[in-house]
C-alpha positions as CSV (number, residue, x, y, z in Angstrom):
1,X,-13.5,41.5,-47.3
2,X,-10.6,41.3,-49.8
3,X,-10.3,38.8,-52.6
4,X,-7.7,36.7,-50.8
5,X,-9.7,36.7,-47.5
6,X,-12.9,35.6,-49.2
7,X,-11.0,33.0,-51.2
8,X,-9.5,31.5,-48.0
9,X,-12.8,31.7,-46.0
10,X,-15.0,30.1,-48.6
11,X,-12.3,27.5,-49.7
12,X,-11.9,26.5,-46.1
13,X,-15.6,25.7,-45.7
14,X,-15.7,23.9,-49.0
15,X,-12.7,22.0,-47.9
16,X,-14.4,20.7,-44.8
17,X,-17.5,19.8,-46.9
18,X,-15.3,17.9,-49.4
19,X,-13.4,16.2,-46.7
20,X,-16.7,14.9,-45.3
21,X,-17.7,13.5,-48.7
22,X,-14.4,11.7,-49.0
23,X,-14.0,10.8,-45.3
24,X,-16.1,7.7,-45.5
25,X,-13.4,5.9,-47.6
26,X,-10.7,6.6,-45.0
27,X,-12.8,6.0,-41.9
28,X,-14.0,2.7,-43.3
29,X,-10.5,1.8,-44.6
30,X,-9.8,-0.7,-41.7
31,X,-13.2,-2.3,-42.3
32,X,-12.9,-2.4,-46.1
33,X,-9.5,-4.0,-46.0
34,X,-10.5,-6.6,-43.5
35,X,-14.0,-7.4,-44.9
36,X,-13.0,-7.1,-48.5
37,X,-10.1,-8.6,-50.5
38,X,-7.8,-6.6,-52.7
39,X,-9.7,-8.1,-55.7
40,X,-13.0,-6.7,-54.2
41,X,-11.3,-3.3,-53.9
42,X,-10.2,-3.6,-57.5
43,X,-13.8,-4.4,-58.6
44,X,-15.0,-1.1,-56.9
45,X,-12.2,0.8,-58.7
46,X,-13.3,-0.6,-62.1
47,X,-17.0,0.0,-61.4
48,X,-16.2,3.7,-60.6
49,X,-14.3,3.8,-63.9
50,X,-17.2,2.3,-65.8
51,X,-19.7,4.8,-64.3
52,X,-17.4,7.7,-65.1
53,X,-17.1,6.5,-68.7
54,X,-20.9,6.5,-69.2
55,X,-21.2,9.8,-67.4
56,X,-18.7,11.4,-69.8
57,X,-19.9,9.8,-73.0
58,X,-23.7,10.2,-72.4
59,X,-24.1,12.1,-69.2
60,X,-23.9,15.5,-70.8
61,X,-22.4,17.2,-67.7
62,X,-21.9,20.9,-68.2
63,X,-20.7,22.0,-64.8
64,X,-18.0,24.2,-66.1
65,X,-20.4,26.0,-68.4
66,X,-23.0,26.9,-65.8
67,X,-20.9,29.5,-63.8
68,X,-19.8,31.2,-67.0
69,X,-23.3,31.7,-68.4
70,X,-24.8,32.4,-65.0
71,X,-22.5,35.4,-64.5
72,X,-23.2,36.6,-68.0
73,X,-26.9,37.2,-67.3
74,X,-28.1,40.4,-65.7
75,X,-31.3,39.5,-63.9
76,X,-31.9,36.9,-61.2
77,X,-34.6,35.2,-63.3
78,X,-32.3,34.8,-66.3
79,X,-29.5,33.6,-64.1
80,X,-31.7,30.9,-62.5
81,X,-32.8,29.8,-66.0
82,X,-29.2,28.9,-66.8
83,X,-29.2,26.5,-63.8
84,X,-32.6,24.9,-64.5
85,X,-31.9,24.5,-68.2
86,X,-28.6,22.8,-67.7
87,X,-30.1,20.6,-65.1
88,X,-32.9,19.4,-67.4
89,X,-30.5,18.7,-70.3
90,X,-28.1,16.8,-68.2
91,X,-30.8,14.8,-66.4
92,X,-32.1,13.6,-69.8
93,X,-28.7,12.5,-71.0
94,X,-27.8,10.9,-67.7
95,X,-31.0,8.9,-67.7
96,X,-30.2,7.6,-71.2
97,X,-26.7,6.7,-70.1
98,X,-28.0,4.9,-67.0
99,X,-30.5,2.8,-69.0
100,X,-27.8,1.8,-71.6
101,X,-25.3,0.8,-68.9
102,X,-27.8,-1.4,-67.1
103,X,-29.1,-2.9,-70.3
104,X,-25.6,-4.1,-71.4
105,X,-24.5,-5.2,-67.9
106,X,-23.5,-8.7,-68.9
107,X,-21.3,-8.0,-71.9
108,X,-19.8,-5.1,-70.0
109,X,-19.0,-7.4,-67.0
110,X,-17.3,-9.8,-69.3
111,X,-15.1,-7.1,-71.0
112,X,-14.2,-5.1,-67.8
113,X,-13.9,-7.9,-65.2
114,X,-13.6,-11.0,-67.3
115,X,-16.6,-12.5,-65.5
116,X,-20.4,-12.1,-66.1
117,X,-21.1,-12.6,-62.4
118,X,-20.3,-8.9,-61.7
119,X,-23.2,-7.7,-63.9
120,X,-25.4,-7.1,-60.9
121,X,-23.0,-4.6,-59.6
122,X,-23.0,-2.8,-62.9
123,X,-26.8,-2.5,-62.7
124,X,-26.6,-1.1,-59.2
125,X,-23.9,1.4,-60.1
126,X,-25.6,2.5,-63.3
127,X,-28.2,4.4,-61.2
128,X,-25.3,6.5,-59.8
129,X,-25.0,8.2,-63.2
130,X,-28.2,10.1,-62.6
131,X,-27.8,10.7,-58.8
132,X,-24.3,12.0,-59.3
133,X,-25.5,14.5,-61.9
134,X,-28.2,15.8,-59.6
135,X,-25.8,16.0,-56.7
136,X,-23.3,18.0,-58.7
137,X,-25.7,20.5,-60.1
138,X,-27.2,21.1,-56.6
139,X,-23.7,21.7,-55.1
140,X,-22.6,23.8,-58.1
141,X,-25.6,26.1,-57.6
142,X,-24.7,26.5,-53.9
143,X,-21.2,27.5,-54.8
144,X,-22.4,30.0,-57.4
145,X,-24.7,31.8,-55.0
146,X,-22.0,31.6,-52.3
147,X,-23.8,29.4,-49.7
148,X,-20.8,27.5,-48.3
149,X,-22.5,26.6,-45.1
150,X,-25.5,25.1,-46.9
151,X,-23.0,23.2,-49.0
152,X,-21.3,22.0,-45.8
153,X,-24.6,20.8,-44.3
154,X,-25.5,18.7,-47.2
155,X,-22.1,17.1,-47.2
156,X,-22.3,16.3,-43.5
157,X,-25.7,14.7,-43.9
158,X,-24.3,12.4,-46.7
159,X,-21.3,11.6,-44.5
160,X,-23.6,10.3,-41.8
161,X,-25.8,8.4,-44.2
162,X,-22.8,6.6,-45.8
163,X,-21.2,5.7,-42.5
164,X,-24.4,4.3,-41.1
165,X,-25.3,2.4,-44.1
166,X,-21.7,1.0,-44.6
167,X,-21.6,-0.2,-41.0
168,X,-25.0,-1.8,-41.3
169,X,-24.5,-3.6,-44.7
170,X,-20.8,-4.5,-44.4
171,X,-20.3,-5.2,-40.7
172,X,-23.7,-6.0,-39.2
173,X,-25.3,-7.8,-42.2
174,X,-21.9,-9.0,-43.6
175,X,-22.9,-8.4,-47.2
176,X,-19.4,-7.6,-48.3
177,X,-19.1,-6.1,-51.8
178,X,-22.8,-6.0,-52.3
179,X,-23.2,-4.1,-49.0
180,X,-20.8,-1.4,-50.2
181,X,-22.6,-1.1,-53.6
182,X,-26.0,-0.7,-52.0
183,X,-25.0,1.7,-49.3
184,X,-23.3,3.9,-52.0
185,X,-26.5,3.9,-54.1
186,X,-29.0,4.6,-51.2
187,X,-27.0,7.5,-49.8
188,X,-26.6,9.1,-53.2
189,X,-30.3,8.8,-54.0
190,X,-31.3,10.5,-50.8
191,X,-28.9,13.4,-51.1
192,X,-29.6,13.8,-54.9
193,X,-33.3,14.2,-54.3
194,X,-32.8,16.6,-51.4
195,X,-30.5,18.8,-53.5
196,X,-32.9,18.6,-56.5
197,X,-35.8,19.8,-54.4
198,X,-33.7,22.6,-52.8
199,X,-32.3,23.9,-56.1
200,X,-35.7,23.9,-58.0
201,X,-37.3,25.6,-55.0
202,X,-34.7,28.4,-55.1
203,X,-34.4,28.8,-58.9
204,X,-37.8,27.8,-60.3
205,X,-37.9,25.8,-63.5
206,X,-37.5,28.2,-66.4
207,X,-36.1,26.4,-69.4
208,X,-34.7,28.4,-72.3
209,X,-33.9,26.8,-75.6
210,X,-31.2,29.5,-76.4
211,X,-29.4,28.8,-73.2
212,X,-29.4,25.1,-73.8
213,X,-27.9,25.6,-77.3
214,X,-25.2,28.0,-75.9
215,X,-24.3,25.6,-73.2
216,X,-24.1,22.7,-75.6
217,X,-21.9,24.6,-78.0
218,X,-19.6,25.6,-75.2
219,X,-19.5,22.2,-73.6
220,X,-19.2,19.7,-76.5
221,X,-15.4,20.0,-76.7
222,X,-15.2,19.6,-73.0
223,X,-17.5,16.6,-73.4
224,X,-14.9,14.9,-75.7
225,X,-12.1,16.2,-73.5
226,X,-13.7,14.6,-70.5
227,X,-13.8,11.3,-72.2
228,X,-10.1,11.5,-73.1
229,X,-9.4,12.8,-69.5
230,X,-11.1,9.7,-68.1
231,X,-8.9,7.5,-70.2
232,X,-5.9,9.4,-68.9
233,X,-6.9,9.1,-65.3
234,X,-8.7,5.8,-65.0
235,X,-7.8,3.5,-67.8
236,X,-4.8,2.4,-65.8
237,X,-7.1,0.2,-63.7
238,X,-8.1,-1.7,-66.9
239,X,-4.5,-2.0,-68.1
240,X,-3.4,-3.3,-64.7
241,X,-6.2,-5.9,-64.8
242,X,-5.2,-7.0,-68.3
243,X,-1.5,-7.1,-67.8
244,X,-1.5,-8.2,-64.1
245,X,-4.5,-9.0,-61.9
246,X,-7.5,-7.7,-59.9
247,X,-5.4,-7.8,-56.8
248,X,-3.0,-5.3,-58.3
249,X,-6.0,-3.1,-59.3
250,X,-7.0,-3.1,-55.7
251,X,-3.5,-2.1,-54.5
252,X,-3.5,0.7,-57.1
253,X,-7.0,1.8,-55.9
254,X,-5.8,2.1,-52.3
255,X,-2.7,4.0,-53.4
256,X,-4.9,6.3,-55.5
257,X,-7.1,7.0,-52.5
258,X,-4.1,8.4,-50.7
259,X,-2.8,10.1,-53.8
260,X,-6.1,11.9,-54.2
261,X,-5.9,13.5,-50.7
262,X,-4.1,16.5,-52.2
263,X,-6.8,17.3,-54.7
264,X,-9.7,16.5,-52.4
265,X,-8.4,18.5,-49.4
266,X,-6.7,21.4,-51.3
267,X,-7.6,21.7,-54.9
268,X,-11.4,20.9,-54.9
269,X,-12.3,23.5,-52.2
270,X,-10.2,26.1,-53.9
271,X,-11.5,25.3,-57.4
272,X,-15.1,25.4,-56.2
273,X,-14.4,29.0,-55.3
274,X,-12.1,29.8,-58.1
275,X,-14.3,28.2,-60.8
276,X,-16.9,31.0,-60.4
277,X,-14.7,33.9,-59.3
278,X,-12.0,33.7,-62.0
279,X,-14.4,35.1,-64.6
280,X,-15.2,38.1,-62.3
281,X,-11.4,38.7,-61.8
282,X,-10.9,38.7,-65.5
283,X,-13.0,41.8,-65.8
284,X,-10.5,43.8,-63.8
285,X,-8.2,46.3,-65.5
286,X,-5.1,44.4,-64.2
287,X,-6.1,40.9,-63.1
288,X,-2.6,39.4,-63.2
289,X,-1.6,40.0,-59.6
290,X,-4.7,38.1,-58.5
291,X,-3.9,35.3,-60.9
292,X,-0.3,35.1,-59.6
293,X,-1.4,35.2,-56.0
294,X,-4.0,32.5,-56.5
295,X,-1.5,30.3,-58.4
296,X,1.3,30.6,-55.9
297,X,-1.1,30.0,-53.0
298,X,-2.7,26.9,-54.4
299,X,0.7,25.5,-55.6
300,X,2.2,26.0,-52.2
301,X,-0.7,24.2,-50.5
302,X,-0.7,21.4,-53.0
303,X,3.0,20.7,-52.8
304,X,3.2,21.0,-49.0
305,X,0.2,18.6,-48.7
306,X,1.8,16.3,-51.3
307,X,5.0,16.1,-49.2
308,X,3.0,15.2,-46.1
309,X,1.0,12.5,-47.9
310,X,4.2,11.0,-49.6
311,X,6.1,10.9,-46.3
312,X,3.4,9.6,-43.9
313,X,1.2,7.4,-46.2
314,X,3.3,4.3,-45.6
315,X,2.8,4.5,-41.9
316,X,-0.9,5.1,-42.2
317,X,-1.5,2.3,-44.7
318,X,0.4,-0.1,-42.4
319,X,-1.8,0.9,-39.4
320,X,-5.2,1.1,-41.2
321,X,-5.1,-1.8,-43.6
322,X,-4.5,-5.5,-43.6
323,X,-1.1,-6.8,-44.6
324,X,-2.0,-7.8,-48.2
325,X,-2.6,-4.0,-48.8
326,X,0.7,-2.7,-47.4
327,X,2.7,-2.6,-50.6
328,X,0.2,0.0,-52.0
329,X,2.4,2.7,-50.4
330,X,5.0,2.3,-53.1
331,X,2.8,4.0,-55.6
332,X,1.6,6.9,-53.5
333,X,4.4,9.5,-54.2
334,X,4.0,9.2,-58.0
335,X,0.2,9.6,-57.7
336,X,0.7,12.7,-55.6
337,X,2.9,14.3,-58.3
338,X,0.4,13.3,-60.9
339,X,-2.4,14.9,-58.9
340,X,-0.5,18.2,-58.4
341,X,0.2,18.7,-62.1
342,X,-3.4,17.7,-63.1
343,X,-4.8,20.4,-60.7
344,X,-2.4,23.1,-62.0
345,X,-3.3,22.1,-65.6
346,X,-7.0,22.9,-64.8
347,X,-5.8,26.3,-63.4
348,X,-4.0,27.1,-66.7
349,X,-7.0,25.9,-68.7
350,X,-8.7,29.1,-67.8
351,X,-7.0,30.7,-70.8
352,X,-9.1,28.4,-73.0
353,X,-12.3,28.9,-71.1
354,X,-12.1,32.7,-71.1
355,X,-11.4,32.8,-74.9
356,X,-14.1,30.2,-75.7
357,X,-11.4,27.9,-77.1
358,X,-12.5,24.8,-75.2
359,X,-11.5,22.7,-78.2
360,X,-7.9,23.3,-77.1
361,X,-8.6,21.4,-73.9
362,X,-9.6,18.5,-76.0
363,X,-6.5,18.7,-78.1
364,X,-4.4,18.8,-74.9
365,X,-6.0,15.7,-73.5
366,X,-5.6,13.9,-76.9
367,X,-1.9,14.5,-76.9
368,X,-1.7,13.5,-73.2
369,X,-3.6,10.3,-73.9
370,X,-1.2,9.3,-76.6
371,X,1.8,10.0,-74.4
372,X,0.4,8.2,-71.4
373,X,-0.6,5.2,-73.4
374,X,3.0,4.8,-74.4
375,X,4.0,5.0,-70.8
376,X,1.4,2.5,-69.7
377,X,2.4,-0.1,-72.3
378,X,6.1,0.3,-71.4
379,X,5.8,0.4,-67.6
380,X,2.7,-1.6,-66.5
381,X,3.8,-5.1,-67.9
382,X,7.1,-4.9,-66.0
383,X,6.2,-2.9,-62.8
384,X,2.5,-3.5,-62.3
385,X,0.5,-0.9,-60.4
386,X,3.7,1.0,-59.5
387,X,4.5,1.3,-63.2
388,X,1.0,2.6,-63.8
389,X,1.6,5.3,-61.1
390,X,4.9,6.4,-62.7
391,X,3.2,6.5,-66.1
392,X,0.4,8.6,-64.7
393,X,2.8,11.1,-63.3
394,X,4.8,11.4,-66.5
395,X,1.6,11.9,-68.5
396,X,0.3,14.6,-66.2
397,X,3.6,16.5,-66.6
398,X,3.2,16.4,-70.3
399,X,-0.4,17.6,-70.0
400,X,0.6,20.6,-67.8
401,X,3.4,21.7,-70.2
402,X,1.1,21.5,-73.2
403,X,-1.7,23.6,-71.4
404,X,0.8,26.2,-70.2
405,X,2.4,26.6,-73.6
406,X,-0.8,26.9,-75.7
407,X,-2.7,28.8,-73.0
408,X,-0.1,31.6,-73.1
409,X,-0.7,32.0,-76.8
410,X,-4.4,32.9,-76.2
411,X,-4.6,34.6,-72.9
412,X,-1.3,34.6,-70.9
413,X,-1.8,34.5,-67.1
414,X,1.8,35.9,-66.7
415,X,2.8,33.5,-63.9
416,X,6.4,32.6,-63.3
417,X,7.1,28.8,-63.4
418,X,10.5,28.6,-61.7
419,X,9.0,28.5,-58.2
420,X,6.8,25.5,-59.2
421,X,9.8,23.7,-60.6
422,X,11.8,24.2,-57.4
423,X,8.9,23.2,-55.3
424,X,8.5,19.9,-57.1
425,X,12.2,19.2,-56.8
426,X,11.9,19.8,-53.0
427,X,9.0,17.3,-53.0
428,X,11.0,14.7,-54.8
429,X,14.1,15.3,-52.6
430,X,12.2,15.0,-49.4
431,X,10.4,11.9,-50.5
432,X,13.7,10.2,-51.5
433,X,15.3,11.3,-48.2
434,X,12.3,9.8,-46.2
435,X,12.6,6.5,-48.1
436,X,16.3,6.4,-47.4
437,X,16.5,7.1,-43.7
438,X,13.1,6.2,-42.2
439,X,10.8,3.1,-42.1
440,X,7.1,2.4,-42.2
441,X,7.0,1.5,-38.5
442,X,4.7,3.4,-36.2
443,X,7.2,4.5,-33.6
444,X,8.0,7.9,-31.9
445,X,11.5,7.9,-33.6
446,X,10.0,7.4,-37.1
447,X,7.3,10.0,-36.6
448,X,9.9,12.6,-35.4
449,X,12.2,11.9,-38.3
450,X,9.3,12.2,-40.8
451,X,8.0,15.3,-39.1
452,X,11.5,16.9,-39.3
453,X,11.8,16.2,-43.1
454,X,8.2,17.6,-43.6
455,X,8.9,20.8,-41.7
456,X,12.1,21.6,-43.5
457,X,10.6,20.9,-46.9
458,X,7.5,22.9,-46.1
459,X,9.6,25.9,-45.0
460,X,11.5,25.8,-48.3
461,X,8.2,25.7,-50.3
462,X,6.8,28.7,-48.3
463,X,10.0,30.6,-49.3
464,X,10.0,29.7,-53.0
465,X,6.3,30.5,-53.5
466,X,5.9,33.8,-51.6
467,X,7.1,37.3,-52.5
468,X,9.3,39.4,-50.3
469,X,6.4,41.7,-49.4
470,X,4.3,38.7,-48.4
471,X,7.0,37.2,-46.2
472,X,7.5,40.6,-44.6
473,X,3.8,40.9,-43.9
474,X,3.7,37.4,-42.5
475,X,6.6,38.2,-40.1
476,X,4.9,41.3,-39.0
477,X,1.7,39.4,-38.3
478,X,3.5,36.7,-36.3
479,X,5.4,39.4,-34.3
480,X,2.1,41.2,-33.6
481,X,0.4,38.0,-32.5
482,X,3.3,36.9,-30.2
483,X,3.4,40.4,-28.7
484,X,-0.2,40.1,-27.8
């Protein structure tokens, strides 16, 4: 099986697994928006931000280091020791973070929400710091050993658990926000324990002090970078709450759910394959064709999916949510653009990973944080959650340009950028055309108009991001298939 074929096969299975993990939020969207208020939805967004903050500051997550050091070892025993050592270290730090978050729940509630009554939710969500860490390590191990179907099965089990518990606690028991919090915790605990047992059963529990030190040395800049990255990606919720209201946080949270579709459906499954394989490709005598092929493929998929989300999200939001949530669609196109550039920034960060210059990632995020703060302070007070979305997009573009420029100094990936620029321009043009000539009504006429714009734009993307030989091969394949 060729590199491209294996990439597509494994990424597809990971995509379905990731879709199942994120599917609950979309399946339950009509229920969430009818049983919860925009303010409740905003509370969930801020809780997720708070958990992520403690995970980054004290969680000690080293997911990016595990594949690197795993592939450096020669024997299975030593490879497995990398997984178990990282798991133990992260579990310790995550436990500390969880205890601290729960202990300071009341002052945190006052600072984050402006009300101490939300402290109980902080206590419940603090446990997710530990369960998320265990989940991520188990799933990372499955990707490293190339067990995509096992990965898929665990995700499907969690999907069933979350759906069942959400319906029970929110619809049947009518517990509202508390029901959502408890169902999230229970499903995460069950899956985390199952993955922990599976991983330890397969790897054993050999802990090596030298491995722990190597991983910590490699990861500490990423630790700081993750904190800054969290500020870049999630602090907008807090700024919106300060400059506007919890209702606007809820609208932003809903828009962000649609904006994240591109990264969830396209980037995450690809990265879960690419994260481990890119180090193997780097060993080749001439790895640059593989880098170029991977970049063009993932960029094309990201932009095409982004066009679809930007065009159709308004109709879907109007159908699936209550009327107070409909204006959330205004922010979706900007969040889609932000997501695309964030994903491609991670792709270019490989130059820093390969050369052990992870501190450069931290520098990049620091520059981006400064830039995006300026954008937040300028735009949010005047344009609310839509201004936050525009600021996020501008900051993500700054982040991408910085990573590309400095990464090429250390280990150039030799990837042309003109096709990316043209593709983003096509995305912007198609979104503007859609907003000019169509509406958000769910009618056959509107769907046909939107589909026409999408097909034309997608064809242009496929042309810009493929080589002449690739287009020729695709035509031959289509001709052969039609002939049969």
